[in-house]
C-alpha angles and dihedrals in degrees: 000000000000104000091201091069090063088093102108131228086246088064087064086056089055091051091046087057091048091046098045107153094016095104119189142222099348093119094064116125103223092169096060112137129203125002114351125193122235108201112211121198118201139148092211116119110272091238089067097048112021097067089054092050090047091053091049091050092049092053101040127066103185102042129046128187120219114194115211115192116227124200099237146315098290092043091053091050093050094046093049093050089052097050094043089052092049095040090221128114095004112173120223099220127036131177106247117261098174147006115301098233092056093047090048088051088057090053093242102126141065125230104244097168094123090053097044102042096069088061091047089053090050089057097238091137130059114239095244092060097060109071096059090059093057143078121189090355092302128109118243096161138031114255114248093168140222141293113252112245126223140142130263117198132190093244093186091063094040089053093043090064097035095246121156122232107267115245096176134034087249088056090051092051091050090048088051092055091054093045091049089067087064096046094257127132118220094211143000124239109187112213094231099048122071093173091113089063092046091050092049091051089051092047089053088055096252140128130189092222132053135158134229119180107314094338134095113221118207123198120166090160100057118135089256093051093047091048089056091044091054092059092050093046094052091049090051098040092053094047091238099139137067122224101215110162123236089217093080100052099178092051090047094052091045089053093049088048093051098075092239092108116042114178127061126179100213148158134230096262091063097055095080091052092053091049093048097048108031112098104171108028105047107136093020096090129089129195112229136169117281108262114257134215107265092240096044109140092212140001109285134183121185111246114176104154139170144245143216107267121234106206127217107263095035104147096206109038095154092053091044090056091046091053095044093050092049094048095049105034112029124088091233092052095046093044089053090061093067112128116207095203096058096021093229141120124223103268108263095221097164101053121096093230117032094165096114090063102039098092092059090054092061115080121222104239109030096080098028111197089354093068090105091064093063099076093056092047093048095047091048088054089051092049092048095044115130130172117200094147110125111186120215124230092252097045096125090064092038092055092050090052090046090054090058092049093045092055089057092049097052090047092050096245091125138001126259090245091052089052092051092048089053091048091052092056094040094050097046092047091049093051091048090051087057091051092246118146108248141167126195 
């Protein structure tokens, strides 16, 4: 059973209350004749998007895609809010700059469920890609999927000290204790990025938000959340992790390359960056399965993805969905994304079987003679991908608060449990202040 469909119809009622006055979809032009233009806003480099749009345009007579380059994520968000408010010049596809429930709560998106579901029924998407495109059980964006998660370890250093590859998080902590004796950190937890905690909660099968009837239920202290917190706390308490910031990218890469930090939870899109920037450790790394909780019933990799947003005021939502589905799930569309300079395709995170495109995602030098292991690891992460992560309507503010708490945890100013207890109170209070029904 697809766990993401557990969101009830009553949840839609909740959102309808939240969204009172936001409307949705009534401006579509279902009588449009002849070619219509789907305007697509993205801050991606044109070389990654334009060839796909060109291929779509060359193979479709009635719908054309026009790519409009945006400066960046914040600029896209500001521009979209302005055009939706004015009702003029609204694009029909936008690269996602936030979580769908929050954007729906702002009244920025159109309900395109009726246009997306026929493709879902045809099986063009993998199950794990669907939940992140929804709010209240309805689609407001077109799934483009997730990046499979796995671990890369500096195998040269692991072997130097006779340490086995960790298969569980307990194994990784024990490896960290042995490496600590040699001045080496087993992982890095940047003080501004709590995504490791989020991913562990997802891997444990949890979510901080759920719905029941017309009520949001908040639980930062669930068994799954506390299981994730325990891993973080033991890493911190035993001084097993570094706290290198992501804000200074050159210093971060130099540190990873130094051999003083030896385990990186990662995704396929990052491999090319490692290969391009590592100077000392190329060939020393090995892709391995993401460590599991010791009592995990089956292999699981977190897989909360994203979608292409369909804004409120889009005049051709059906055609927008058609174009988005073609560009992200068809062989022609994916093949058109191939970039000669880096010899890679855009990762096809929404398709059920990405195996034809895996080899191009693995660089030549990073793993040395272990390169051949990567395909099996990546496809196992795809097979084990599960998305149980339901995002609340106030998650933008919740995440900012979590960042503050996380920084205190990794610097030992508070415990992970204390941070979660704070987040429970903060989140419930914030939802109540917005007149949203909440329990927790």
